[in-house]
Kinemage of the C-alpha trace (Angstrom):
@kinemage 1
@onewidth
@group {chain A} dominant
@subgroup {mainchain}
@vectorlist {calphas} color= white
{ca met a 1} P -17.327 15.555 8.304
{ca asn a 2} L -17.264 12.388 10.427
{ca thr a 3} L -15.880 9.125 9.108
{ca ser a 4} L -19.310 7.566 8.437
{ca glu a 5} L -19.867 10.110 5.680
{ca arg a 6} L -16.529 9.319 4.031
{ca arg a 7} L -16.330 7.015 1.038
{ca leu a 8} L -13.002 5.179 1.075
{ca leu a 9} L -11.334 3.352 -1.802
{ca ile a 10} L -8.888 0.621 -0.744
{ca val a 11} L -6.578 -0.766 -3.439
{ca asp a 12} L -4.239 -3.641 -2.585
{ca asp a 13} L -3.432 -6.796 -4.533
{ca glu a 14} L -2.843 -8.876 -1.382
{ca thr a 15} L -6.193 -10.375 -0.367
{ca gly a 16} L -5.375 -10.611 3.332
{ca thr a 17} L -4.172 -7.017 3.593
{ca arg a 18} L -7.080 -5.707 1.526
{ca asn a 19} L -9.663 -7.530 3.650
{ca met a 20} L -8.000 -6.468 6.904
{ca leu a 21} L -7.968 -2.822 5.810
{ca glu a 22} L -11.600 -3.056 4.729
{ca arg a 23} L -12.683 -4.504 8.098
{ca ala a 24} L -10.614 -2.020 10.108
{ca met a 25} L -11.862 1.029 8.215
{ca thr a 26} L -15.494 -0.171 8.144
{ca arg a 27} L -15.339 -0.615 11.942
{ca arg a 28} L -14.116 2.964 12.165
{ca gly a 29} L -17.140 4.199 10.242
{ca phe a 30} L -15.931 4.533 6.645
{ca thr a 31} L -18.007 3.353 3.697
{ca thr a 32} L -15.437 1.163 1.959
{ca phe a 33} L -14.929 -0.012 -1.603
{ca ile a 34} L -12.125 -2.411 -2.515
{ca ala a 35} L -10.127 -3.192 -5.635
{ca ala a 36} L -7.353 -5.705 -6.275
{ca thr a 37} L -5.988 -4.229 -9.511
{ca val a 38} L -5.351 -0.824 -11.027
{ca ala a 39} L -7.947 -1.597 -13.733
{ca asp a 40} L -10.612 -2.450 -11.111
{ca ala a 41} L -9.744 0.715 -9.191
{ca leu a 42} L -10.020 2.887 -12.316
{ca ala a 43} L -13.460 1.410 -13.031
{ca leu a 44} L -14.571 2.211 -9.464
{ca ile a 45} L -13.181 5.758 -9.695
{ca ala a 46} L -15.193 6.283 -12.897
{ca arg a 47} L -18.421 5.063 -11.194
{ca glu a 48} L -18.141 6.222 -7.581
{ca pro a 49} L -17.163 9.473 -5.859
{ca phe a 50} L -14.462 8.969 -3.194
{ca asp a 51} L -13.497 11.254 -0.331
{ca cys a 52} L -10.332 9.317 0.438
{ca ala a 53} L -8.184 6.415 -0.717
{ca leu a 54} L -5.645 3.953 0.652
{ca leu a 55} L -3.413 2.851 -2.220
{ca asp a 56} L -0.775 0.142 -2.115
{ca leu a 57} L 2.428 1.210 -3.870
{ca lys a 58} L 2.988 -2.124 -5.613
{ca ile a 59} L -0.183 -3.580 -7.106
{ca asp a 60} L 0.825 -6.764 -8.936
{ca his a 61} L 2.923 -5.430 -11.859
{ca asp a 62} L 1.444 -1.925 -11.605
{ca ser a 63} L 1.794 0.950 -9.161
{ca gly a 64} L -0.645 2.767 -6.909
{ca leu a 65} L 1.025 5.960 -8.148
{ca glu a 66} L -0.974 5.496 -11.388
{ca leu a 67} L -4.213 6.057 -9.450
{ca ile a 68} L -3.346 9.410 -7.872
{ca ala a 69} L -4.099 11.560 -10.943
{ca pro a 70} L -7.483 9.941 -11.722
{ca leu a 71} L -8.521 10.247 -8.058
{ca arg a 72} L -7.445 13.912 -7.996
{ca ala a 73} L -9.329 14.584 -11.236
{ca ala a 74} L -12.502 13.008 -9.821
{ca asn a 75} L -12.249 14.808 -6.458
{ca pro a 76} L -9.504 17.425 -5.936
{ca gln a 77} L -10.180 17.466 -2.162
{ca ala a 78} L -9.828 13.678 -1.723
{ca arg a 79} L -7.302 12.505 0.883
{ca ile a 80} L -4.954 10.057 -0.827
{ca ile a 81} L -2.686 7.894 1.304
{ca leu a 82} L -0.043 5.642 -0.227
{ca leu a 83} L 0.788 2.471 1.730
{ca thr a 84} L 3.911 0.462 1.122
{ca gly a 85} L 5.977 -2.354 2.486
{ca tyr a 86} L 8.868 -1.096 0.342
{ca ser a 87} L 9.570 2.352 1.743
{ca ser a 88} L 12.095 4.634 0.133
{ca ile a 89} L 12.671 8.364 -0.010
{ca pro a 90} L 12.384 8.490 -3.844
{ca thr a 91} L 8.942 6.828 -3.872
{ca ala a 92} L 7.766 9.023 -0.998
{ca val a 93} L 8.846 12.131 -2.897
{ca ala a 94} L 7.262 10.848 -6.122
{ca ala a 95} L 3.977 10.105 -4.311
{ca ile a 96} L 3.833 13.572 -2.750
{ca lys a 97} L 4.750 15.282 -6.036
{ca leu a 98} L 1.988 13.362 -7.830
{ca gly a 99} L -0.531 14.557 -5.258
{ca ala a 100} L -0.659 11.992 -2.441
{ca asp a 101} L -1.391 13.522 0.955
{ca asp a 102} L 0.623 11.036 3.001
{ca tyr a 103} L 2.941 8.066 2.619
{ca leu a 104} L 2.770 5.362 5.292
{ca cys a 105} L 4.611 2.103 5.769
{ca lys a 106} L 2.867 -1.210 6.254
{ca pro a 107} L 1.788 -2.292 8.701
{ca ala a 108} L 0.106 0.979 9.648
{ca gly a 109} L -2.273 1.012 12.606
{ca gly a 110} L -5.963 1.778 12.178
{ca asp a 111} L -5.761 4.978 14.223
{ca gln a 112} L -2.764 6.154 12.196
{ca leu a 113} L -4.705 5.497 8.976
{ca val a 114} L -7.790 7.335 10.235
{ca ala a 115} L -5.667 10.335 11.248
{ca ala a 116} L -4.128 10.442 7.767
{ca leu a 117} L -7.499 9.983 6.039
{ca val a 118} L -9.259 12.764 7.919
{ca gly a 119} L -6.369 15.154 7.428
{ca glu a 120} L -4.862 15.271 10.893
{ca pro a 121} L -1.122 15.729 10.688
{ca ala a 122} L 0.619 12.503 11.649
{ca his a 123} L 3.800 14.412 12.431
{ca pro a 124} L 2.987 17.942 13.690
{ca gly a 125} L 5.629 20.533 13.109
{ca asn a 126} L 7.183 18.880 10.069
{ca his a 127} L 7.844 20.977 7.036
{ca pro a 128} L 4.979 20.254 4.591
{ca asp a 129} L 7.308 20.010 1.579
{ca leu a 130} L 9.403 17.263 3.147
{ca pro a 131} L 7.584 13.963 3.460
{ca glu a 132} L 8.566 11.878 6.446
{ca ile a 133} L 8.384 8.134 6.194
{ca ser a 134} L 6.518 7.184 9.335
{ca cys a 135} L 8.022 3.769 10.010
{ca thr a 136} L 11.190 1.993 10.901
{ca pro a 137} L 13.070 0.426 8.029
{ca pro a 138} L 12.336 -3.244 7.440
{ca ser a 139} L 14.889 -5.795 8.663
{ca val a 140} L 17.283 -7.432 6.226
{ca asn a 141} L 15.452 -10.744 6.744
{ca arg a 142} L 12.128 -9.123 5.872
{ca leu a 143} L 13.576 -7.436 2.767
{ca ala a 144} L 15.056 -10.757 1.625
{ca trp a 145} L 11.708 -12.514 2.268
{ca glu a 146} L 9.795 -9.859 0.306
{ca his a 147} L 12.273 -10.052 -2.571
{ca ile a 148} L 11.935 -13.841 -2.708
{ca gln a 149} L 8.133 -13.506 -2.650
{ca arg a 150} L 8.245 -10.960 -5.483
{ca val a 151} L 10.472 -13.189 -7.643
{ca leu a 152} L 8.296 -16.210 -6.797
{ca ala a 153} L 5.195 -14.289 -7.936
{ca glu a 154} L 6.960 -13.237 -11.160
{ca asn a 155} L 7.612 -16.934 -11.822
{ca asp a 156} L 3.985 -17.902 -11.123
{ca gly a 157} L 4.937 -19.852 -7.991
{ca asn a 158} L 7.447 -22.077 -9.790
{ca ile a 159} L 10.115 -22.936 -7.179
{ca ser a 160} L 12.695 -24.175 -9.695
{ca ala a 161} L 12.400 -21.092 -11.921
{ca thr a 162} L 12.539 -18.817 -8.871
{ca ala a 163} L 15.671 -20.583 -7.560
{ca arg a 164} L 17.334 -20.137 -10.964
{ca ala a 165} L 16.357 -16.448 -11.071
{ca leu a 166} L 17.761 -15.906 -7.575
{ca gly a 167} L 20.907 -17.933 -8.291
{ca met a 168} L 20.362 -20.380 -5.440
{ca his a 169} L 19.781 -24.066 -5.025
{ca arg a 170} L 16.135 -25.195 -5.054
{ca arg a 171} L 16.378 -26.770 -1.589
{ca thr a 172} L 17.916 -23.603 -0.145
{ca leu a 173} L 15.007 -21.612 -1.535
{ca gln a 174} L 12.501 -24.062 -0.048
{ca arg a 175} L 14.147 -23.711 3.398
{ca lys a 176} L 14.057 -19.912 3.128
{ca leu a 177} L 10.386 -20.004 2.164
{ca gln a 178} L 9.608 -21.967 5.333
{ca lys a 179} L 11.249 -19.304 7.535
{ca arg a 180} L 8.853 -16.365 7.526
{ca pro a 181} L 10.465 -13.329 9.255
{ca lys a 182} L 8.943 -12.223 12.560
{ca gly a 183} L 6.675 -9.185 12.633
{ca gln a 184} L 4.559 -10.222 9.656
């Protein structure tokens, strides 16, 4: 089956990432459907048949792991790829145990995503029971930036509340927010 016959579900709560994935996969011939929340994705899964899915691990306060079982129930042969900016061995193992076919770190290239979605092994020769995280670990600066962004989102963008939650001065937080780590 070529990619133009494949119906792809993309679930990511970050608008920029979701739109970029949609454009990249549409250019590569997939018929794409997008969702920003787990609830929207579940509604799409109930209405539409999908051959493959790109699921973000962290979707607002939910998890892309919640979508694996409903996707498998709707189409047992679907290729399910979990994408994450927060890679860890435990979540990779959990994703594979729940039925994901691959676990990739953001940012993943379009060709790498296509290979995973059409079932080509990204890492030939690896033992199938041992998932390999196909990325380099994020830098300390990036992890700190992502943590600050997560806490900021939990506080609805309130700088003062976020500074209190992080145990730092408000001005220090504002300076850190202005310094976006490279590679993003």
